N, C-alpha and C positions, 0 to 999 in steps of 0.2 A: 723481195722474201730473201732471206738469208740462208746462203748455200755457203760451200766450205770444201775445199779442196785440200785440207790439213787435217780433216775430222770427221767423223760421222755425227753429226747433229742432232741431237735428243728433244724432245717433245712430248703432247699424249694429245685426248680428243678434249676433253675440255672441263670437266665435272669434277670437282675435287670434295672428298667427304665436309659435310658442313659441322659445325659446330651445334650441341643441342639447343643451344642461346638461339645461334641462327634459324636451324630448322624450326623451333616455335615462332620465333617471330615471321617465320613466309607462312605458316599455317595459319597463325593468327588473321595474316593479309589476306590470302588466299579464301577465309571462311568468312572473314566480316565479321572480325571480332576484335572489339575496341584496341586500339595499341598505339603508343607514343610513335608519333611518325619522326620525332627528334631523336627519341632512342634508337628508331628502327635504321635513320641514317647515319649514326655513329658507330651503331656497330657493326655493319656493312662496310664502312669505310677501315675500322681496324681490322676487322675482319678480312679481307682482300688485303691489307699490306702485311697480316701473317702466313696466308697462303702463299702468295708469291715469296716470299721470305721461305716459304718450308721448300716449296719448286725449287729456287736458288740453290738451295743448300742440297739438296737431293739431289743435284748437278743438272737438272733440267734447262736447255740453253735458252727454247722459245716457251714460255710459262702461259699462263692466259689468270684473270679472277677466279676461276674454279667456278665460276656461272652461279656464285655467292648469292647474287641476289634474286636467281631465279628458283623457284617450287619445282620446274622441271623443262627441259629442254626447249620444248615446244609451245606449253599451255600458257606460259608467260605472257602468248601475244593478245591475250584477252584486254591487258591494261594496255596495249599500247595503240590496240586496231579499234574503230569502230564495225558495228556489225557484228558482234559475240556477244552468246549471254548464258548464262550457267543453267542449264537444262541435266534431264535425267534422263540418261542413255546406256543402254546397254552395252557393259564394257566387251569388245571380242576379245577373246583369246587365242595364243599363236596356237595354228592348227597341232602342230608337234604336240602341246601339251594337251591338246582334246582327245589325241589319240591314246593317251597314259592318264585319263581320268585320276585315277587314285594320286599318284604323284601331283596333279595339279594341283587337288585338293588338299594334298598333305602343304603344299608351298602356301596358299590362301591361308591355311589355320595355322601355320606359322610365324602366319603374317608378315609371308616374302609380297604381298601384294598393295604396292601403296595406294592410300585412300585420297584424291583431289580433284575440286573439281573440275569437271570437263569443258570448256568451252565447248557452243554449240554456233554455229554462221543461221543467226534470223535476218541479217539486214545488210545493208552496202558495204561494205570495208573500205574505210578510207583513215588515215594516222589520224590517232584522237588525243594522244600523252605521251609524246618521249622525253619524259622530264627523266625516270627512271635510265633510257640511256644516257641521256648525260651524265648522271648520277654514275654510272657505273664504268663510262668511260675516264670520266674522272678519278674513281677510287681507284683503277687498272695502272693510269698516269702516273699519280700519286707516288704507288706504289713501287712500280718503275724504276720511278725518279727517289727513291729512299732505298730501295735493295740494288741497285747498281745493273737493272736491267736493259738490255739493247734492242729487243725485240721482242712484242709478243702479241698475241690472238686474241679477238672476243667470239663468241659463240654466239650465231644467228640461227634460227628457223629457217628450212628453204620453203618456199611456195609448195612443193609436193609434199613435203614433211604435215605442213599443215594440214593440207588438204585431203591426205591419206588419215591421218588420224583425229582431224576435228569436225565432226559432222556437218554438210552441207543441207540447209534447210531454207537458202534463199534463193541461188543462183539457179537455173534451167537447165546445168550442166557441170561435168567435171571440168572440161573447159573453161567456161563461163568463169567457174570457183578459181582455178586455179588464175587466169588471165588478170582476176581483181586481187587474190591475192600478192601477185609478181608488181605490180602497180604499188599495194600497200606498204608491201615489206621493203623498196626501193630502198625510200628513203633511210632505214635506219642501216642498209647496207650500204650506202654513201656514206654514212654521219658517221660508222666507225672508222672507213678507210680514210675521210679527211680530217679526223685526229690524230692520223699520223698508225694505223693499229693493221694487224693483218687483219681481214674475215675470215671466221671457219664456217661457212654450209651444213647443216647438219642435214643430212640426206638419209636416212635410215630408209624412208619409205622407197629405194633404187634397189634395198634387198627384203627387208624385214615385211615389206608391205608387201612382199608375194605373199606370205601363211596370215596374213590379218586379211585387210581388206579384202585383198584380191585371192584369195583362198578356194575359192567356187570355180574360177574360171580358168583357163590354159594359158600356159607360159606366154603365147603371144597375143591373148589379148594383153597381161601383163605386161609385157614390152612397150604395146602397144600406146599404154597408158607411160609408162615409165619415157619415152621420148617425150610426151603432151610434157612431163615434170621439167626434164632437161628445156624444152624449149620457153617453159615458165620462168626458169633458175638463168637461165640467156639472159631471158628480156629482161628480167630485176637489175642485171648486174653489165646491163650495155652501155652504162658513165664508166664503169671503173676499169682498171688494166687487168688482166687476166695474174700478172705475179703478183698482185695483192690479194689474191682470194686462195682460199684450202677449201678443200670438200670431204665428208666424212660422209663412210657408206658401211650399214651392217647390217647383222641378220638380225641382231636383238642382242642387247645387254643382260641375259638372263640364260644361269644356268638349267637346261633342259637340251631332252633329247636332239631337236633339230632337225632332225629325219622326212621335214618338209623344205627348209633350206631352197633357194633354186642355186645355182652353181654358178659361180665365176665365171664360168666361160659364156655363158649369157646374158651377163649384165654388163660388164666389164664392155661391150664395143659400144653398147649406149650410154654407158656415164661417161665414156672420156668424151664425148662429144661436148660436154659441158665446159664452160670458159676455164674455171679455175685451174693455176697451175699445177695444183699440188691437189694429191689424190692420197686421201689416207683408209684404210683398211683393215679388214682383220685379220690375220694371218698365223697368230698365234694359239685361237678355240682348238680341237681337237678335230670339230667338222669343214674348219677350212682351213688351216696351217700346210695340206697337201695342194692347196689350189697356189701355191708362188710359182708352179711350175707351170701356169696359165700365162701366166707374164710372158713367157718364153715364146707364146702361141700365138698373139694376140700383135697387131701392129700397134708400137704406145709413139704417140706423138713427140717427137724430137725435144719437145718444152717443158712437158709432163715433167714431178718430180715426184717419187713414188716414196709415201710414208708410212711404210708397212708397221701394223701392231706384230709386234713380237714379243710384250709381255700381254696375258691373259687377266681380263678382269671380273673376271667369275669364280674364282680360285684362288686361297689366300696361299694356296703354294709359290714361293718365292723364284724364280725361275732362274738357274746357273748361267753365271755370266756366261760364259761358254755358248749354251744353247745358244743363249741369246747375240752371240757373238756368229754363230753357226744360222742362226736364221738370216743375218742384216746382209752377210757374204750373200748369201742367194740373189738375193735380190740385188744386189752391187755388179752381180756380175752376170745382171740382164741388162742395165741401164747402166752402169758405171755407179761410181761412190760417191760422187760428188752431186749425182743426183736421186741420191737416198737419204731419209731422214729416220729417223726411229723412233717410234711410237707404241703407242699400249692398243691394243683391240677395241676400247670404247671407253666411255668415264667411270671415276672410281665412286660418282654420286649424283646419276642419273636423273635420280627423285630426291629431294633433301631429305635427309632420314631414312633413306633406304641405302642400300649398296651390300653385294655380297664379300668384298674386302674389310677386315678391321682395318679402322681409320690408320694403326702404328703400320700395318704392312703394307698399307698403299706407297709407306714410304719407302720401304728396304724394296719394294717391288722396282721403284724408279729408283732406287740402289742401284739397283742392279742391271735396271735400263741403262744407265751414263755407262756401268764398265763395261757392257756388253760391247757398247756402241768404240769406248775404248780399245776394245782386244779386236775388233772388228779393222778398225781404222789404222792399226798398228800390222798389222797383215795387208792392209788391199792402196797405203797410201805409201 
Protein backbone atom coordinates (compact mmCIF):
# COMPACT_ATOMS: atom_id res chain seq x y z
CA UNK A 1 0.00 0.00 0.00
CA UNK A 2 1.38 3.36 -1.03
CA UNK A 3 2.43 5.80 1.63
CA UNK A 4 4.57 8.92 1.37
CA UNK A 5 6.98 10.91 3.50
CA UNK A 6 6.90 13.80 1.03
CA UNK A 7 3.20 14.48 0.47
CA UNK A 8 -0.29 13.63 1.70
CA UNK A 9 -1.75 11.11 -0.72
CA UNK A 10 -5.40 11.29 -1.74
CA UNK A 11 -8.02 8.65 -2.43
CA UNK A 12 -11.77 8.17 -1.98
CA UNK A 13 -14.19 5.47 -0.84
CA UNK A 14 -14.97 3.88 -4.19
CA UNK A 15 -18.14 4.66 -6.06
CA UNK A 16 -18.24 7.41 -8.67
CA UNK A 17 -21.24 8.85 -10.56
CA UNK A 18 -22.32 6.50 -13.38
CA UNK A 19 -23.48 7.88 -16.70
CA UNK A 20 -27.14 7.39 -17.58
CA UNK A 21 -26.12 4.80 -20.16
CA UNK A 22 -24.30 2.77 -17.50
CA UNK A 23 -27.17 3.09 -15.00
CA UNK A 24 -29.70 2.00 -17.62
CA UNK A 25 -27.64 -1.06 -18.47
CA UNK A 26 -27.18 -2.02 -14.80
CA UNK A 27 -30.89 -1.76 -14.10
CA UNK A 28 -31.69 -3.81 -17.18
CA UNK A 29 -29.41 -6.54 -15.85
CA UNK A 30 -30.80 -6.24 -12.31
CA UNK A 31 -34.40 -6.51 -13.49
CA UNK A 32 -33.80 -9.37 -15.89
CA UNK A 33 -34.57 -7.38 -19.03
CA UNK A 34 -33.06 -8.17 -22.41
CA UNK A 35 -29.77 -6.46 -23.23
CA UNK A 36 -26.70 -7.09 -25.35
CA UNK A 37 -23.87 -8.58 -23.32
CA UNK A 38 -21.41 -7.43 -25.97
CA UNK A 39 -22.67 -3.83 -25.68
CA UNK A 40 -22.65 -4.15 -21.89
CA UNK A 41 -19.01 -5.25 -21.78
CA UNK A 42 -17.90 -2.55 -24.22
CA UNK A 43 -19.70 0.14 -22.24
CA UNK A 44 -18.15 -0.96 -18.95
CA UNK A 45 -14.64 -1.02 -20.45
CA UNK A 46 -14.91 2.47 -21.91
CA UNK A 47 -16.65 3.86 -18.82
CA UNK A 48 -13.97 2.57 -16.45
CA UNK A 49 -11.29 4.14 -18.61
CA UNK A 50 -13.14 7.46 -18.55
CA UNK A 51 -13.75 7.40 -14.80
CA UNK A 52 -10.11 6.57 -14.02
CA UNK A 53 -8.96 9.43 -16.24
CA UNK A 54 -11.32 11.84 -14.47
CA UNK A 55 -9.98 10.77 -11.09
CA UNK A 56 -6.40 11.25 -12.26
CA UNK A 57 -7.20 14.68 -13.68
CA UNK A 58 -8.88 15.69 -10.40
CA UNK A 59 -5.71 14.80 -8.51
CA UNK A 60 -6.68 11.47 -6.94
CA UNK A 61 -3.50 9.53 -6.22
CA UNK A 62 -5.13 6.16 -5.51
CA UNK A 63 -8.26 5.73 -7.68
CA UNK A 64 -10.70 2.89 -8.28
CA UNK A 65 -12.92 1.70 -11.11
CA UNK A 66 -15.71 3.77 -9.56
CA UNK A 67 -17.68 0.56 -8.94
CA UNK A 68 -18.92 1.17 -12.46
CA UNK A 69 -20.29 -2.33 -13.08
CA UNK A 70 -22.09 -2.65 -9.72
CA UNK A 71 -25.64 -1.48 -9.16
CA UNK A 72 -24.80 -1.16 -5.47
CA UNK A 73 -21.90 -1.92 -3.16
CA UNK A 74 -23.36 -5.15 -1.71
CA UNK A 75 -26.23 -6.55 -3.78
CA UNK A 76 -23.89 -7.36 -6.69
CA UNK A 77 -22.89 -10.52 -4.82
CA UNK A 78 -26.00 -12.37 -6.02
CA UNK A 79 -24.36 -12.64 -9.44
CA UNK A 80 -21.19 -14.16 -7.96
CA UNK A 81 -22.41 -16.43 -5.16
CA UNK A 82 -24.88 -19.28 -5.02
CA UNK A 83 -27.66 -19.31 -2.44
CA UNK A 84 -29.19 -15.91 -3.19
CA UNK A 85 -32.58 -15.29 -4.77
CA UNK A 86 -34.64 -12.18 -5.37
CA UNK A 87 -37.61 -11.77 -3.07
CA UNK A 88 -39.97 -9.32 -1.47
CA UNK A 89 -38.57 -8.11 1.82
CA UNK A 90 -39.68 -5.01 3.71
CA UNK A 91 -36.84 -2.54 3.44
CA UNK A 92 -35.79 -1.23 6.84
CA UNK A 93 -35.25 2.49 7.11
CA UNK A 94 -32.70 4.04 9.44
CA UNK A 95 -34.08 4.67 12.91
CA UNK A 96 -33.26 8.37 12.72
CA UNK A 97 -35.44 8.79 9.62
CA UNK A 98 -38.34 6.96 11.26
CA UNK A 99 -38.09 9.47 14.09
CA UNK A 100 -38.78 12.23 11.53
CA UNK A 101 -41.43 10.55 9.34
CA UNK A 102 -42.44 13.66 7.40
CA UNK A 103 -38.84 14.19 6.32
CA UNK A 104 -38.46 10.48 5.54
CA UNK A 105 -41.57 10.48 3.37
CA UNK A 106 -40.45 13.63 1.57
CA UNK A 107 -37.14 11.97 0.70
CA UNK A 108 -38.99 8.96 -0.71
CA UNK A 109 -41.41 11.15 -2.69
CA UNK A 110 -38.49 13.03 -4.23
CA UNK A 111 -36.99 9.79 -5.49
CA UNK A 112 -34.28 9.66 -2.84
CA UNK A 113 -34.78 5.92 -2.33
CA UNK A 114 -33.25 3.70 -5.02
CA UNK A 115 -35.36 0.77 -6.19
CA UNK A 116 -33.33 -2.35 -6.92
CA UNK A 117 -33.71 -6.05 -6.25
CA UNK A 118 -32.81 -7.25 -2.77
CA UNK A 119 -31.05 -10.64 -2.60
CA UNK A 120 -32.21 -13.08 0.06
CA UNK A 121 -30.11 -16.02 1.19
CA UNK A 122 -32.27 -19.08 0.52
CA UNK A 123 -29.64 -21.80 0.10
CA UNK A 124 -26.00 -22.82 0.62
CA UNK A 125 -23.42 -20.17 -0.26
CA UNK A 126 -20.56 -20.96 -2.61
CA UNK A 127 -18.77 -19.35 -5.54
CA UNK A 128 -21.06 -19.32 -8.59
CA UNK A 129 -19.53 -17.12 -11.29
CA UNK A 130 -16.50 -14.85 -11.11
CA UNK A 131 -16.49 -13.85 -14.76
CA UNK A 132 -17.73 -10.34 -13.90
CA UNK A 133 -14.96 -10.02 -11.30
CA UNK A 134 -12.29 -10.90 -13.86
CA UNK A 135 -13.78 -8.40 -16.30
CA UNK A 136 -13.75 -5.69 -13.61
CA UNK A 137 -10.09 -6.40 -12.86
CA UNK A 138 -9.13 -6.38 -16.53
CA UNK A 139 -10.95 -3.09 -17.13
CA UNK A 140 -9.31 -1.38 -14.17
CA UNK A 141 -5.81 -2.62 -15.00
CA UNK A 142 -6.19 -1.55 -18.62
CA UNK A 143 -7.31 1.91 -17.49
CA UNK A 144 -4.37 2.15 -15.08
CA UNK A 145 -1.92 1.39 -17.86
CA UNK A 146 -3.64 3.77 -20.26
CA UNK A 147 -3.66 6.70 -17.84
CA UNK A 148 -0.40 6.12 -15.96
CA UNK A 149 -1.81 5.05 -12.58
CA UNK A 150 0.68 3.50 -10.15
CA UNK A 151 -1.76 2.00 -7.65
CA UNK A 152 -5.53 1.50 -7.55
CA UNK A 153 -8.05 -0.23 -5.33
CA UNK A 154 -11.13 -2.35 -5.93
CA UNK A 155 -14.13 -2.55 -3.61
CA UNK A 156 -15.72 -5.74 -2.32
CA UNK A 157 -18.53 -6.34 0.14
CA UNK A 158 -17.49 -7.62 3.56
CA UNK A 159 -19.13 -10.72 5.05
CA UNK A 160 -20.64 -8.48 7.71
CA UNK A 161 -22.31 -6.01 5.36
CA UNK A 162 -23.85 -8.85 3.36
CA UNK A 163 -25.10 -10.56 6.52
CA UNK A 164 -26.52 -7.37 8.01
CA UNK A 165 -28.29 -6.07 4.90
CA UNK A 166 -29.17 -9.23 2.90
CA UNK A 167 -31.77 -11.31 4.81
CA UNK A 168 -30.92 -14.89 5.78
CA UNK A 169 -33.61 -17.54 5.38
CA UNK A 170 -31.34 -20.57 5.14
CA UNK A 171 -28.72 -20.70 7.89
CA UNK A 172 -29.69 -21.46 11.46
CA UNK A 173 -27.92 -18.50 13.02
CA UNK A 174 -26.21 -15.21 12.26
CA UNK A 175 -22.90 -16.89 13.10
CA UNK A 176 -23.45 -19.69 10.57
CA UNK A 177 -24.44 -17.17 7.91
CA UNK A 178 -21.29 -15.13 8.56
CA UNK A 179 -19.10 -18.23 8.41
CA UNK A 180 -20.54 -19.22 5.04
CA UNK A 181 -20.15 -15.70 3.67
CA UNK A 182 -16.58 -15.51 4.89
CA UNK A 183 -15.64 -18.60 2.93
CA UNK A 184 -17.78 -17.63 -0.05
CA UNK A 185 -16.19 -14.18 -0.42
CA UNK A 186 -12.62 -15.30 0.31
CA UNK A 187 -11.84 -16.18 -3.31
CA UNK A 188 -13.01 -12.77 -4.56
CA UNK A 189 -10.73 -11.03 -2.07
CA UNK A 190 -7.74 -13.18 -2.99
CA UNK A 191 -8.36 -12.74 -6.73
CA UNK A 192 -8.32 -8.95 -6.40
CA UNK A 193 -5.06 -8.95 -4.45
CA UNK A 194 -3.43 -11.56 -6.70
CA UNK A 195 -4.14 -9.21 -9.62
CA UNK A 196 -1.93 -6.55 -8.00
CA UNK A 197 -4.74 -4.31 -6.76
CA UNK A 198 -5.44 -3.02 -3.27
CA UNK A 199 -8.55 -4.65 -1.81
CA UNK A 200 -11.08 -2.41 -0.08
CA UNK A 201 -13.67 -4.05 2.16
CA UNK A 202 -16.85 -2.03 2.63
CA UNK A 203 -18.05 -2.39 6.23
CA UNK A 204 -20.97 -0.06 6.99
CA UNK A 205 -22.32 -2.92 9.11
CA UNK A 206 -19.88 -1.82 11.82
CA UNK A 207 -21.59 1.56 12.23
CA UNK A 208 -24.75 1.95 10.12
CA UNK A 209 -25.86 -1.53 11.14
CA UNK A 210 -26.51 -0.17 14.64
CA UNK A 211 -29.53 1.88 13.54
CA UNK A 212 -30.74 -0.57 10.87
CA UNK A 213 -30.66 -4.29 11.71
CA UNK A 214 -29.70 -3.80 15.36
CA UNK A 215 -31.90 -0.77 16.02
CA UNK A 216 -33.95 -2.50 18.73
CA UNK A 217 -31.11 -3.93 20.85
CA UNK A 218 -28.64 -2.26 23.17
CA UNK A 219 -25.08 -1.23 22.30
CA UNK A 220 -23.62 -4.30 24.01
CA UNK A 221 -25.56 -6.67 21.74
CA UNK A 222 -24.63 -4.67 18.65
CA UNK A 223 -20.95 -4.71 19.59
CA UNK A 224 -21.09 -8.46 20.28
CA UNK A 225 -22.29 -8.97 16.73
CA UNK A 226 -19.70 -6.52 15.40
CA UNK A 227 -17.00 -8.68 17.00
CA UNK A 228 -18.40 -11.68 15.12
CA UNK A 229 -18.35 -9.72 11.87
CA UNK A 230 -14.70 -8.76 12.43
CA UNK A 231 -13.83 -12.40 13.11
CA UNK A 232 -15.51 -13.45 9.87
CA UNK A 233 -13.66 -10.73 7.96
CA UNK A 234 -10.30 -11.72 9.40
CA UNK A 235 -10.98 -15.37 8.58
CA UNK A 236 -11.70 -14.49 4.96
CA UNK A 237 -8.45 -12.50 4.80
CA UNK A 238 -6.28 -15.20 6.33
CA UNK A 239 -4.19 -15.65 3.16
CA UNK A 240 -3.81 -11.93 2.36
CA UNK A 241 -1.19 -9.58 3.84
CA UNK A 242 -2.66 -6.74 5.89
CA UNK A 243 -0.83 -4.13 3.82
CA UNK A 244 -2.83 -5.17 0.74
CA UNK A 245 -6.18 -4.35 2.34
CA UNK A 246 -8.16 -1.31 3.49
CA UNK A 247 -11.60 -1.17 5.08
CA UNK A 248 -14.32 1.47 5.08
CA UNK A 249 -16.66 2.21 8.00
CA UNK A 250 -19.61 4.60 7.80
CA UNK A 251 -22.91 5.53 9.41
CA UNK A 252 -24.83 5.72 6.13
CA UNK A 253 -24.26 7.90 3.09
CA UNK A 254 -27.46 9.91 3.32
CA UNK A 255 -28.47 13.37 4.46
CA UNK A 256 -30.53 12.91 7.60
CA UNK A 257 -30.60 13.61 11.33
CA UNK A 258 -28.24 10.70 12.24
CA UNK A 259 -29.45 11.09 15.82
CA UNK A 260 -29.20 7.35 16.48
CA UNK A 261 -25.66 6.83 15.19
CA UNK A 262 -23.43 4.93 17.58
CA UNK A 263 -20.38 6.89 18.71
CA UNK A 264 -16.94 6.28 17.25
CA UNK A 265 -15.54 5.80 20.74
CA UNK A 266 -17.58 2.58 21.00
CA UNK A 267 -16.98 1.04 17.59
CA UNK A 268 -13.34 1.92 16.88
CA UNK A 269 -11.82 -0.39 19.53
CA UNK A 270 -13.68 -3.24 17.84
CA UNK A 271 -12.99 -2.14 14.27
CA UNK A 272 -9.25 -1.81 14.90
CA UNK A 273 -9.11 -5.56 15.55
CA UNK A 274 -9.70 -6.10 11.84
CA UNK A 275 -6.73 -7.19 9.76
CA UNK A 276 -6.73 -4.45 7.05
CA UNK A 277 -3.86 -2.02 7.44
CA UNK A 278 -5.80 1.10 6.40
CA UNK A 279 -9.06 2.30 7.93
CA UNK A 280 -11.33 4.69 6.01
CA UNK A 281 -13.95 6.48 8.12
CA UNK A 282 -16.27 9.46 8.07
CA UNK A 283 -14.67 12.61 9.43
CA UNK A 284 -16.38 15.45 7.55
CA UNK A 285 -20.11 15.12 8.09
CA UNK A 286 -21.57 17.34 10.83
CA UNK A 287 -22.63 14.46 13.08
CA UNK A 288 -19.14 12.96 13.32
CA UNK A 289 -16.55 15.58 12.41
CA UNK A 290 -15.86 16.22 16.10
CA UNK A 291 -14.79 12.60 16.60
CA UNK A 292 -11.26 13.19 15.34
CA UNK A 293 -10.55 13.68 19.05
CA UNK A 294 -11.52 10.06 19.75
CA UNK A 295 -8.40 8.94 17.90
CA UNK A 296 -6.37 10.77 20.55
CA UNK A 297 -8.00 8.68 23.27
CA UNK A 298 -7.75 5.13 21.90
CA UNK A 299 -4.86 2.75 21.29
CA UNK A 300 -4.02 2.77 17.59
CA UNK A 301 -1.87 -0.16 16.41
CA UNK A 302 1.41 1.17 15.03
CA UNK A 303 0.88 -0.50 11.66
CA UNK A 304 -2.49 1.14 10.99
CA UNK A 305 -2.93 3.88 8.37
CA UNK A 306 -5.72 6.38 8.92
CA UNK A 307 -7.77 7.43 5.90
CA UNK A 308 -10.17 10.07 7.23
CA UNK A 309 -13.02 11.48 5.23
CA UNK A 310 -12.26 15.18 4.87
CA UNK A 311 -14.87 15.75 2.13
CA UNK A 312 -18.62 15.29 2.81
CA UNK A 313 -20.47 13.16 0.25
CA UNK A 314 -24.03 14.23 1.13
CA UNK A 315 -23.85 17.96 0.38
CA UNK A 316 -23.04 19.98 -2.74
CA UNK A 317 -20.95 22.47 -0.82
CA UNK A 318 -17.39 22.34 -2.15
CA UNK A 319 -15.18 22.38 0.92
CA UNK A 320 -12.57 25.10 1.03
CA UNK A 321 -9.06 23.64 0.65
CA UNK A 322 -8.01 25.33 3.88
CA UNK A 323 -10.73 23.47 5.79
CA UNK A 324 -9.61 20.24 4.13
CA UNK A 325 -6.03 20.96 5.19
CA UNK A 326 -7.10 21.65 8.79
CA UNK A 327 -8.96 18.35 8.94
CA UNK A 328 -5.95 16.45 7.60
CA UNK A 329 -3.64 18.14 10.08
CA UNK A 330 -5.72 16.95 13.04
CA UNK A 331 -5.09 13.31 12.19
CA UNK A 332 -1.49 13.87 11.12
CA UNK A 333 -0.77 15.35 14.53
CA UNK A 334 -2.00 12.11 16.12
CA UNK A 335 -0.21 9.43 14.07
CA UNK A 336 2.19 11.38 11.87
CA UNK A 337 1.58 12.62 8.30
CA UNK A 338 3.14 9.55 6.68
CA UNK A 339 0.33 7.43 8.20
CA UNK A 340 -2.50 9.60 6.85
CA UNK A 341 -4.18 9.41 3.44
CA UNK A 342 -6.89 11.99 2.73
CA UNK A 343 -10.24 10.71 1.46
CA UNK A 344 -13.96 11.29 1.19
CA UNK A 345 -16.57 10.29 3.75
CA UNK A 346 -18.24 7.78 1.44
CA UNK A 347 -18.93 7.18 -2.23
CA UNK A 348 -20.40 9.58 -4.78
CA UNK A 349 -22.61 6.91 -6.33
CA UNK A 350 -23.45 4.34 -3.66
CA UNK A 351 -26.33 3.16 -5.85
CA UNK A 352 -26.18 3.44 -9.63
CA UNK A 353 -28.18 6.42 -10.83
CA UNK A 354 -28.55 7.89 -7.35
CA UNK A 355 -26.39 10.28 -5.42
CA UNK A 356 -26.78 13.52 -3.51
CA UNK A 357 -23.81 15.12 -5.27
CA UNK A 358 -24.18 16.44 -8.80
CA UNK A 359 -21.54 14.70 -10.95
CA UNK A 360 -19.81 17.94 -11.94
CA UNK A 361 -19.54 18.95 -8.28
CA UNK A 362 -18.01 15.57 -7.44
CA UNK A 363 -14.94 16.51 -9.46
CA UNK A 364 -14.76 19.96 -7.88
CA UNK A 365 -14.81 18.34 -4.45
CA UNK A 366 -12.00 15.98 -5.39
CA UNK A 367 -10.01 18.94 -6.71
CA UNK A 368 -10.44 20.65 -3.34
CA UNK A 369 -9.34 17.42 -1.65
CA UNK A 370 -6.10 17.46 -3.62
CA UNK A 371 -5.40 21.15 -2.96
CA UNK A 372 -6.15 20.71 0.74
CA UNK A 373 -3.75 17.77 0.90
CA UNK A 374 -1.09 19.87 -0.81
CA UNK A 375 -1.54 22.66 1.73
CA UNK A 376 -1.43 20.26 4.65
CA UNK A 377 1.74 18.62 3.34
CA UNK A 378 3.41 22.05 2.97
CA UNK A 379 2.87 22.61 6.70
CA UNK A 380 3.57 19.12 7.94
CA UNK A 381 6.36 17.68 5.79
